[in-house]
N, C-alpha and C positions, 0 to 999 in steps of 0.2 A: 432788293427789299427783304428785310429780315423776316424769316418764318416765325409765326407765333407758336410758342411752346404749347403742346397739348397738355391740358390739365390732368392731374393725377387724382384718382378717385379711391377712397377707402369705402368698401362695401361692408355693412354691418348687418348681421342676421343670424338665423339658426344654422347649426351645423348641417352638412350634407347628409349625415346619418340620422338626422331627426325625422320624425314623422311629420307629414303635412305639407301644404302647398308652398310655404315660404322656402323651405330647404330645396324643394324641387325647382322652384323658379331660379334660385341662386345657382344651383347646379347647372341649369341650362344657360344662364347668362354667362357663366364662366367659359362656355364654348364659343361665344360670339366674338367677332372681330373687335367689338367695342372694348372687350376686356383687356386686350393687349394694347389697343390704340390709346387708351387712357391709363395705362399702367395700373390697372385696378388691383387692389389687394383685399382679399376677403378676411374678415375678422368675425369668427363665430362666437356668439354670446350664449347660446343655449344648445343643449345636446340631450338626446334621449337616453339617459342612463339613470343610475340611482341618485339620491339627493346629494350625497357627498361629491359625486362626479359633477353634478350640475353646478354646485357651489364653486368647486375648484375651477370649472370651465369659465364661469362668469367672472370670477376674480382675476383669472389669468388674462381674459380678454380686456378687461378694464385696465389692468397693469400694462399690457402691451400698448394699448391706445395712448397712454400717457407719453410714451417714448417715441411713437411713430407719427403722431398727429401732425407734427411740423412738416412732414414730407408731402402731405396731401392738400389739395385745393378744395375738394368736394367730399363730403361725407354722405353716403347714400344709405339711409337706414331702411331696412325691410323689417316691418314691425306690425304688431296688432295692438289695439288699445288696452289690452289686459294690463292691469297695474303691475303685475310681477315682471312682465316683459319690459315695460317702460322703466321700471326701477332698475332692472339689470342693465339696461342700455343708457340710463341717465348720466353716469359719470362720463361716458364717451361723448354724449350730447353736450355736456358742460365743457369738456375739453375742446370740442369743435367750436363752441361759442367763444371760448377764451382765445383761441387762435384765429378767430374771425373767418372761419371756413364757411363755404356755402353748404347748406344743409337741405337734403331731400328726405321727406318722410313718405315712404312707399307703404301705404296702409293695406295690408292683406286681410280685408274684412269687408263685408257687404251690408246686409240689412241690420247686422248687429251694431252698426254705427249709431243707430237711433238710441241704443242703450247706453251710450257713453257721452251724451251731451253735457252731463254734469261732472265728468271726469276732469278735474282741474289740472292734473298733471298732463293729460293728453292735450287739453286745450292750450296749455302753456307751450308745449312742444310744437304744436301746429303753428301757433302764432310766431314762434321764434325761427321757424323754418323758412326757406326760400321758395320751395315748391312742395306741394302735397300731391302725390301720385295715387290715383284711385283705379280700381280694376275694371270699371265699366261706366258707361255714360249714365246708366241708371243710378249708380252710387254718386256720381258727380251732382246729379240733380238732387238727390237726397241730402248730400253734404251741404249744398247751397241753402237748402230749406232748414236743416236742423242745426247748422253751425254758422248763423249770420254774423257772429262776432269774430269769426276767423277770416282775416283779410288776405291771407296767403294765397297766391294763385294756385289753381288746381290743374292737373293734367291727367288724362286717361291714357293708360298704357295697358292693353290687354296682355294676358299671359301668352307666351309663345309656345309653339308645339314643335317638338323635334321631328325631323323628317324621317319617316319610316316607310316610304312609298314602295319599298321592295316587297312588302308583305303581299302574299298571294291569297286570293279569296278561297282557293281550293284547300287551303290549310285549315279552314274553320271546322270546329267540332260543335256538337250539340251541347253547348255549355253557356250558362249565364254567370256573369261575374259581378261582384260588388267589392270594391276596395275602399277601406276607410279605417279610421280610428273609431271602433264601434261604441256608440253611446246612443242616448235617446234622440239627440239631434240628427244623427245619421240614419236613424230609424230602420235598422236591419230587420226588426220585427215585421215591418210591412212586407218585405220581400218574403220572409218565412210564411206569413199568413197567406199571401198570394200564391206562393208555391204549394202550400198545403192544399189549397182548393183545386189545384189543377194537376198536381204531379202524377196522380194515378193514370191520367190520360197519356202521359209522355214519359214512359219508363226509361227511354234511351237518352233523356236529357238530364244534365247535372247542374247543380248550383255550387259555385266556389266563392267563399267569403275570405277575402284577402285583407289581413290587417290585425292589429292588436286592439287594446281597449278592454271592454267588458265581454271578452270572448266567452268565458265560462257561462255567463248568464244566457247568451244567445245560443250557445251550444246545447245547454240544457233545454232551452225552449224548443230547439229543433227535435230533440228526443221526445219531449212531451207531445209535440205535434205529429209525431210519426213520420218525419221526413229526413231523419238523420242518415238513412242509407243513401240518400241522393244529394245531401248537402255536406260539403267539406270545408272546414275552417283551417286555413293554412298557417295562421299566425302572421307576424310581420315579415314580409319578404320584399326584396328590392332587386334591382339589376336584372340579370338574365333570367332568374327564376320568375320574377314578376312579369317580365317581357313575354315569357313563354305562354302564360295564361292570357295576356292581352292579344298576343299574336294568333292564338289558336281558338279563342272563344268567339261566339256569334253575337251575344247580346251583353250590353253593359247596363246595369241598373243603378240609378241614383235616387235615393228616397229622402234626402235631407230636407230639413225645414229651413236651415240657415247656412249660407255659404257666402264667400266673397265672389270670386269667379273661379269655379272648380276646375283646376288644371286637368284633373283626372278625366273629365269629359272630353277635353281636347285630345288627350292621349288615346281614349277609346275610339274617337273618330279617326285618328291617324292610323290606328291598327285595324280599321275596317270593321269595328263592332257597331251594331245597331244600338243606339242609346235610348233607353227608356228612363225618363226623368221627371221630377217635379219641376215647376218653373222657379227654381231656386236661385238665389243670389243674382248675379249679373247675367245669367243665362238668357232671360227674356230679350236681352239686346240682340241675340243671335239665333235663338231657336226658331226653326221652321217646322212646325208640327206636320208629320207625315212625309217630310223631305229629308231633314237631317236628324230627326228625333221622333219619338212618340211621347207625348207629354200627358201626365196624369196629375190629378189634384193632390195637394198635400194631405197625407194621412189616409188616402182612399185606396186601401189594399184591393178592394174589389175591382176598381178601375185598373189598377196595376195588373191584376190577374188577367183581365180582359185584354190589356195591351200586350202582355207576354204571349197569350194564346194567339193573338193575331199574327205576331211575328214568328212564333214557332210553326204555325200551320202554313205560312206563306213564304216559301224560300225565295221566290222572285222579289217579293217586297223587301225582304232582308237584304238581298243583293242590291236592289235599287237604292235603298237608304244608305247602305255601306259605301257604295261607289260615290254617291252624291256627297256624303259626309267627308270622305277623304279629300275630294276636290275642294270642298268648302273650307276645310280647316287649313289647307295650304294656301288658299287665296287670302284668307282673312287673319291668320295667326302664324304666318311664316316667321322664321327666325330672322330673315332678312329685314322684314318690316319692323320687327321689334328692335333689332339692332339700330336701324335708322332713327327710330323714335327716341331711343335712349341717348344716342349720339347727339341728336339735335337738342335734347334737354340739357345735356352737359354743356354743350357749346353756348346755349342761351344764358347760362348763369354768369358768363363773362363777356 
């Protein structure tokens, strides 16, 4: 009996050196068995550089896609409904339709989906796709409610987490970390306000702000608040440098108002950090307050301060949450599980 040929997959999304969740997800997927099993090829469409570099990068990606589309059976788009992103990827999408390829729209967005119900380009792409992948069951329910005219089947695939179980709890320092592209949505000011109210009590604790964005604005804010001596802005860091902060720090803080399914929380759990977070994005699917996280209300810096104090003063609680979180993340977000789900999705298209 003749063996059926494995289908080949063209994966389209942000460059690995770009900031944000999309590039992190692609970087991890490239390490999974499914990448080789389906002869996947990554085609980056956006990069974190100046505008001329961004333009060149997008033009190059679309040019390449014209010549290689014939080699692939499935085109797996990792995207957001932002019109610029969609327009950049549109020529590749059209080539895929022209060649009658199966199309997957992997949407890296959560509650922001409600803001794009009148985005005609997004709606057209969704309806022309064969599968729409969403980041959480919560977003699947929202999608069904807000996009009744989209008949394309949906599938939930949670972001996976890299295995870092060799991390030892004895390595932890008295440090709080926040990693983000700093802007109003990420709300770093909430952490600064909370820290301002308690930092005098804990002079041996430090706050580390990892990332780019409106860094100058929040750095000046830390000076005005009188906490600059205990708050460090590192700028955009990746790889071993970022890993060092995650490996050694005790608490991770997420203050965002809107997210899809923040991969950084999974990373924090894997590195044994206690996560203090808003119930943002798809996280309510998996948050267990007091067990794998400490949850505070959106915009409530006083509640955040109280949550931080509870963890700072109770080392045993920090250890319990850390140990439970590490077990939890590998049970529910293992690379093996994600690999199986992506493989099943690819196979289901033929």
